[in-house]
C-alpha positions in Angstrom: 95.2 85.1 154.8 98.9 85.0 152.5 97.6 81.3 151.3 94.5 80.7 152.0 93.1 79.8 148.7 96.4 77.1 148.7 95.4 76.0 152.7 92.1 75.6 152.1 91.6 74.5 148.2 89.3 77.5 147.4 89.5 77.2 143.3 86.9 78.3 140.5 85.9 78.8 137.0 83.8 81.2 134.8 82.0 79.8 131.9 80.7 83.0 130.2 78.1 82.7 127.4 76.6 84.7 125.0 72.9 84.6 124.0 72.1 85.8 121.0 67.5 87.4 120.6 66.9 84.4 119.3 68.0 81.9 121.2 71.5 81.1 119.4 73.8 80.8 122.4 78.5 81.4 121.8 80.4 80.9 124.3 82.7 83.2 125.0 85.2 82.7 128.4 86.3 79.4 129.3 88.7 79.7 132.8 89.7 79.3 136.0 88.8 82.7 138.4 91.3 83.8 141.0 89.7 83.6 144.3 91.3 86.6 146.4 92.0 87.4 149.5 89.2 88.9 150.5 87.6 85.5 151.0 90.0 84.9 153.8 89.3 87.9 155.5 85.2 87.5 155.0 85.6 84.1 156.6 87.9 84.7 159.0 84.8 86.9 160.9 82.9 83.9 160.5 85.5 81.2 161.9 86.3 83.9 164.9 82.5 85.2 165.6 83.7 88.1 165.0 82.0 89.8 162.1 77.9 89.3 162.1 75.7 87.2 163.7 73.5 86.6 160.8 75.0 83.5 158.4 73.5 85.3 155.9 75.7 87.7 155.3 78.3 85.7 154.6 76.9 84.3 152.0 77.9 85.2 147.9 75.1 87.1 147.2 76.1 90.1 145.2 78.5 91.1 142.1 79.8 94.3 139.8 80.4 94.7 136.6 83.5 96.8 135.1 85.5 98.1 132.6 89.0 98.8 132.7 90.6 95.1 134.2 92.6 93.6 134.3 94.1 95.8 137.8 97.6 96.8 137.6 99.7 94.5 138.4 98.3 91.9 137.1 95.5 88.8 139.1 96.7 88.1 141.8 95.6 87.1 145.3 96.1 90.7 146.8 93.1 92.1 144.3 90.5 93.7 147.0 88.3 95.5 143.9 87.2 96.3 140.6 89.9 98.0 137.8 87.2 100.3 136.9 83.3 98.6 138.5 80.4 100.4 136.6 78.7 103.0 138.5 81.5 105.2 140.5 83.5 107.6 138.5 85.2 105.4 136.2 81.6 105.4 134.3 79.3 108.6 133.1 76.2 107.8 135.6 74.9 105.3 138.3 72.2 103.5 136.4 75.7 101.9 134.2 73.9 98.8 135.1 70.7 99.6 132.4 67.3 100.9 134.5 65.1 98.4 132.0 67.0 95.4 133.3 65.8 92.7 135.3 69.1 93.3 137.9 68.6 94.4 141.7 71.5 97.3 142.3 71.9 97.9 145.6 74.5 101.2 147.1 76.4 99.8 149.8 79.7 100.2 151.2 82.8 98.0 149.8 85.6 96.9 152.6 88.8 97.5 151.0 92.5 96.7 152.8 92.9 100.6 153.7 89.2 103.2 153.3 86.3 101.9 152.6 84.8 102.8 149.5 81.1 104.0 150.3 78.7 104.1 147.6 78.9 101.1 145.5 76.9 100.1 143.2 76.5 96.2 143.5 74.1 93.9 141.5 72.7 91.7 143.7 72.3 87.9 143.1 69.1 86.2 143.1 68.3 82.8 145.6 67.2 80.7 142.7 70.5 81.2 140.4 72.8 80.0 143.5 72.7 76.2 142.7 74.9 73.8 144.7 76.0 70.7 142.2 78.1 69.1 145.0 78.9 68.2 148.3 81.1 70.9 148.2 80.5 72.7 144.9 78.4 75.8 143.8 77.7 77.6 141.1 76.3 81.2 140.6 74.6 82.2 137.0 75.4 86.0 137.4 72.5 87.5 134.5 73.1 91.0 132.2 70.0 90.3 130.4 69.1 92.4 126.9 69.0 95.7 128.8 71.5 95.1 130.7 75.4 97.6 130.8 74.6 98.6 127.4 76.6 101.1 125.0 78.5 102.6 128.3 80.5 105.4 127.6 83.3 106.8 130.1 83.7 109.9 131.5 84.2 111.4 127.5 81.2 111.4 126.1 82.9 110.2 123.0 85.0 107.4 124.9 83.1 104.0 124.2 83.8 101.1 127.7 83.7 98.0 127.0 82.8 95.2 129.8 86.2 93.4 130.8 86.1 92.4 134.5 83.5 91.0 137.0 83.5 90.6 140.9 80.8 88.3 143.5 81.3 89.7 146.6 80.5 88.1 150.8 77.3 90.0 151.8 77.9 91.8 155.0 80.9 90.1 157.4 81.6 92.5 159.2 77.2 93.1 160.2 77.2 96.6 159.4 74.0 97.8 160.6 73.7 100.8 158.8 74.4 99.8 155.6 75.8 96.4 154.3 79.4 95.8 153.5 80.7 93.7 151.1 83.7 92.3 150.1 85.5 91.0 147.1 86.1 87.3 146.7 86.5 85.9 143.1 87.6 88.0 140.6 88.1 87.4 136.6 89.5 89.7 133.8 88.0 88.6 130.6 88.3 89.6 126.6 86.6 92.6 125.9 83.0 92.1 125.6 80.5 95.7 124.1 77.2 95.3 125.0 74.0 95.6 123.4 70.6 95.1 123.4 71.1 92.3 120.5 72.0 89.6 123.4 72.6 88.4 126.9 75.3 87.2 129.3 75.1 84.3 131.3 78.5 84.1 133.6 78.1 81.5 135.0 80.7 80.9 138.3 81.5 78.1 140.0 83.2 78.1 143.2 84.5 74.5 144.7 84.9 74.9 148.8 
């Protein structure tokens, strides 16, 4: 699936909006995204009937935030994981997404080229935040509310962390039964943001198939 994006012409665009408590909005990022080879891997399970029998498993229904982007080697289609996803050894707590936030977090497996990663934290995308906006375009709206991802700290208590990357994941293309096994399908590194309770972040991510 090396040239998957070029062959199928899958493209994407990400806009990040900072919304203050009083409702004022500011666009803090607006650029293309990177569709990665995991998209091809996930869809190959579907097209060859070698993966899940449930079409929902091929839906892009979850995301991760990270604090260490961009990956070593830069943003390329070969990326298969975030550099520093929240809720892992990169950060101090498994509730980095915010215990008081409206996000629903699932502990699941992540599919990787060699050995799968267990107990990764994924934020689920509600069905009403997936919107078809054309014959071949879908918009995913990811919302980090005022209680989400605030004042993150690293392994050292005096090390402040800043949001700098985000990834979209396909739910469970292999159809694993014990736990969902998700795969990264799109990625973007962005200008660092220190998230606080003074504002929410809205990620409007459009994929064109």
